[in-house]
KOLTORLUM-773981 format. One record per residue (C-alpha): z, x, y; residue in one letter; residue number from 1. Coordinates in Angstrom, 1 decimal, padded with zeros to 4 digits. Layout:
      up    east   north  type  seq
       Z       X       Y     A  NUM
...
***
This chain:
      up    east   north  type  seq
   105.0   083.9   073.9     X    1
   105.0   084.5   077.7     X    2
   103.9   088.0   078.7     X    3
   106.0   089.8   081.3     X    4
   103.9   090.4   084.4     X    5
   104.7   094.1   084.4     X    6
   103.5   094.4   080.8     X    7
   100.3   092.7   081.9     X    8
   099.9   095.4   084.6     X    9
   100.6   098.1   082.0     X   10
   097.9   096.7   079.7     X   11
   095.5   096.6   082.6     X   12
   096.4   100.0   084.0     X   13
   093.4   101.9   082.6     X   14
   090.9   099.3   083.8     X   15
   092.6   099.2   087.2     X   16
   092.4   103.0   087.6     X   17
   088.8   103.0   086.6     X   18
   088.0   100.1   088.9     X   19
   089.6   101.7   092.0     X   20
   088.2   105.2   091.5     X   21
   089.1   107.8   094.2     X   22
   088.3   105.6   097.2     X   23
   089.4   102.1   096.2     X   24
   087.4   098.9   095.6     X   25
   085.0   097.6   098.1     X   26
   087.5   095.4   100.0     X   27
   089.7   098.4   100.6     X   28
   086.9   100.6   101.7     X   29
   085.0   098.1   103.9     X   30
   087.8   095.9   105.3     X   31
   091.4   097.2   104.8     X   32
   091.3   100.9   105.1     X   33
   089.4   100.8   108.4     X   34
   091.8   098.2   109.7     X   35
   094.7   100.5   108.8     X   36
   093.3   103.7   110.3     X   37
   095.1   103.3   113.7     X   38
   098.4   102.9   111.7     X   39
   097.7   105.9   109.5     X   40
   097.1   108.1   112.5     X   41
   100.7   107.5   113.7     X   42
   102.4   108.7   110.5     X   43
   102.6   112.5   111.0     X   44
   106.1   113.8   110.2     X   45
   107.4   110.3   109.3     X   46
   109.1   109.3   106.1     X   47
   107.0   106.5   104.6     X   48
   107.7   104.3   101.5     X   49
   104.6   103.2   099.8     X   50
   105.8   100.1   097.9     X   51
   103.6   099.4   094.9     X   52
   101.8   102.7   095.3     X   53
   099.8   102.2   092.1     X   54
   097.8   105.3   091.2     X   55
   098.6   106.8   094.6     X   56
   095.3   106.4   096.4     X   57
   096.6   105.3   099.8     X   58
   099.8   107.5   099.5     X   59
   097.4   110.5   099.3     X   60
   095.6   109.3   102.4     X   61
   098.9   109.0   104.3     X   62
   100.0   112.4   103.1     X   63
   096.7   113.8   104.4     X   64
   097.6   112.4   107.8     X   65
   100.9   114.3   107.7     X   66
   103.3   111.5   106.4     X   67
   106.2   112.3   104.1     X   68
   105.4   109.7   101.5     X   69
   107.5   108.4   098.6     X   70
   105.4   106.2   096.3     X   71
   107.1   103.7   094.0     X   72
   105.6   101.4   091.3     X   73
   107.0   099.7   088.2     X   74
   104.0   100.7   086.1     X   75
   104.6   104.1   084.5     X   76
   100.9   104.6   083.8     X   77
   100.2   104.4   087.6     X   78
   102.9   106.9   088.5     X   79
   101.7   109.3   085.8     X   80
   098.2   109.1   087.2     X   81
   099.5   109.5   090.8     X   82
   101.4   112.7   089.8     X   83
   098.3   114.1   088.0     X   84
   096.2   113.7   091.1     X   85
   099.0   114.8   093.5     X   86
   101.4   117.1   091.7     X   87
   103.4   117.9   094.9     X   88
   103.8   114.2   095.7     X   89
   107.0   112.1   095.4     X   90
   106.3   109.3   093.0     X   91
   108.9   107.2   091.1     X   92
   108.9   104.4   088.6     X   93
   111.0   101.5   089.9     X   94
   110.7   097.8   090.8     X   95
   110.4   096.6   094.4     X   96
   113.4   094.3   093.8     X   97
   115.7   097.2   093.0     X   98
   114.9   100.3   094.9     X   99
   117.0   103.4   094.0     X  100
   116.7   104.7   097.6     X  101
   119.2   105.2   100.4     X  102
   119.6   102.6   103.1     X  103
   118.0   103.3   106.5     X  104
   116.1   106.2   105.1     X  105
   112.4   105.5   106.0     X  106
   110.6   105.2   109.3     X  107
   107.9   103.0   107.7     X  108
   107.6   100.8   104.6     X  109
   104.1   099.9   103.6     X  110
   103.3   097.1   101.1     X  111
   099.5   097.4   100.6     X  112
   098.4   094.3   098.6     X  113
   101.7   094.4   096.6     X  114
   103.9   091.5   097.6     X  115
   101.7   089.0   095.9     X  116
   102.3   090.8   092.6     X  117
   106.1   090.7   093.0     X  118
   107.9   087.8   091.3     X  119
   111.1   087.9   093.3     X  120
   109.6   088.5   096.7     X  121
   112.8   087.5   098.5     X  122
   114.8   090.3   096.8     X  123
   111.9   092.7   097.3     X  124
   111.8   091.9   101.0     X  125
   115.6   092.5   101.4     X  126
   115.2   095.8   099.7     X  127
   112.4   096.8   102.0     X  128
   114.5   096.0   105.1     X  129
   117.6   097.8   103.6     X  130
   115.8   101.1   103.1     X  131
   114.1   100.9   106.5     X  132
   115.8   102.7   109.5     X  133
   116.6   100.6   112.5     X  134
   113.6   100.6   114.8     X  135
   111.3   101.3   111.8     X  136
   108.2   099.4   110.9     X  137
   107.2   097.3   107.8     X  138
   103.5   096.8   107.3     X  139
   102.5   094.0   104.9     X  140
   098.9   093.9   103.7     X  141
   098.5   090.5   102.1     X  142
   095.9   088.3   100.5     X  143
   095.5   085.5   103.0     X  144
   097.8   082.6   102.2     X  145
   094.8   080.3   102.7     X  146
   092.7   082.2   100.2     X  147
   095.5   082.3   097.6     X  148
   095.6   078.5   097.4     X  149
   091.9   078.0   097.4     X  150
   089.7   078.1   094.3     X  151
   086.6   079.3   096.2     X  152
   083.7   077.9   098.0     X  153
   082.1   074.5   097.6     X  154
   078.4   075.0   097.5     X  155
   075.4   072.7   097.9     X  156
   072.5   072.4   095.3     X  157
   070.8   075.4   096.7     X  158
   074.0   077.6   096.5     X  159
   074.8   077.6   100.2     X  160
   078.5   077.8   101.0     X  161
   079.6   074.5   102.6     X  162
   083.4   075.0   102.9     X  163
   086.4   076.5   101.2     X  164
   089.1   073.9   100.3     X  165
   092.8   074.6   100.6     X  166
   095.4   072.8   098.5     X  167
   099.1   073.1   097.6     X  168
   099.6   075.5   100.6     X  169
   103.3   074.8   101.1     X  170
   104.1   075.3   097.4     X  171
   105.0   078.6   095.7     X  172
   103.2   079.2   092.4     X  173
   101.8   081.8   090.1     X  174
   098.3   082.3   088.9     X  175
   096.6   084.4   086.3     X  176
   093.7   086.5   087.5     X  177
   091.1   088.3   085.4     X  178
   088.2   090.5   086.4     X  179
   086.5   093.7   085.0     X  180
   089.1   094.1   082.3     X  181
   092.1   093.5   084.5     X  182
   094.4   090.6   083.7     X  183
   097.4   090.1   085.9     X  184
   099.7   087.5   087.6     X  185
   099.6   086.9   091.4     X  186
   101.8   084.6   093.4     X  187
   100.9   082.3   096.3     X  188
   103.6   081.7   099.0     X  189
   103.1   080.1   102.4     X  190
   103.2   082.5   105.3     X  191
   106.3   080.8   106.7     X  192
   108.3   081.6   103.5     X  193
   107.3   085.3   103.6     X  194
   108.2   085.7   107.3     X  195
   111.5   083.9   106.8     X  196
   112.6   086.7   104.4     X  197
   112.1   089.3   107.1     X  198
   113.2   087.3   110.1     X  199
   116.5   086.5   108.4     X  200
   117.1   090.2   108.0     X  201
   116.8   091.1   111.7     X  202
   113.1   091.9   111.8     X  203
   110.6   090.7   114.4     X  204
   106.8   090.3   114.1     X  205
   105.1   092.9   116.3     X  206
   101.4   092.5   115.2     X  207
   099.2   090.2   113.1     X  208
   095.7   090.9   112.1     X  209
   093.0   089.1   110.0     X  210
   090.7   092.1   109.4     X  211
   086.9   091.6   109.0     X  212
   084.1   093.8   107.8     X  213
   081.8   095.3   110.5     X  214
   079.7   092.8   112.3     X  215
   076.5   094.2   110.7     X  216
   077.9   094.1   107.1     X  217
   076.6   091.4   104.7     X  218
   080.2   090.2   104.1     X  219
   080.9   089.5   107.7     X  220
   079.6   085.9   108.0     X  221
   081.6   084.8   105.0     X  222
   084.8   086.6   106.0     X  223
   084.5   085.3   109.5     X  224
   084.5   081.7   108.2     X  225
   087.5   082.3   105.8     X  226
   089.0   085.8   105.9     X  227
   090.6   087.1   102.7     X  228
   093.3   089.3   104.1     X  229
   096.2   089.5   106.6     X  230
   098.0   092.5   108.0     X  231
   101.5   091.9   109.4     X  232
   103.6   094.5   111.2     X  233
   107.3   093.9   111.6     X  234
   110.0   095.9   113.3     X  235
   113.7   096.2   112.1     X  236
   115.6   095.7   115.3     X  237
   117.9   098.6   116.2     X  238
   121.6   098.0   115.8     X  239
   123.3   096.6   118.9     X  240
***
């Protein structure tokens, strides 16, 4: 019998919370959080929706910068943990595809490594735009679309990385991922498909990044050849 992806997340919640700790995994600490720091510094006094907030790690960081954060996640165990760590925070159990939130009510919507976990990303994208105020920003932190359709590096006999093949890029498909006691479903979509969702709803792309570790970090050479992450900033155009 096929397992519901949300149930898989619920079964993996304890392992995920342990794996992330207080500061997140290495990719978040070394690559993504530093890349997002200029964004975080602009949030004071703004209403921010953290879509797929998990156990609340980055929501707490944004709150510490003065943001007025609402965190939503479909996994009750994550929301319970977020509320334990941040009793004054606003955390709610709900799905990205059906947000019980008012239209035009947030200045910023952040999706931090979330959209690839959402089965109906089109509906979720429409919901993100609906709750965003005109002139507001959406920030999508994504696994690179090239990475998500690659099975890893091809190596020579000595273990040196030769190249990373890409296949089925224009298809949309799911994949089961398992590591350190976590067993979940992710989804690959071409970047054009993701952008179309937001462009069709009156958004424009205002920034695009492929963040890397610091130049002196051991990961830099590999990430420079094939970066694992993308960060997209979109703006919802003001009403004419």
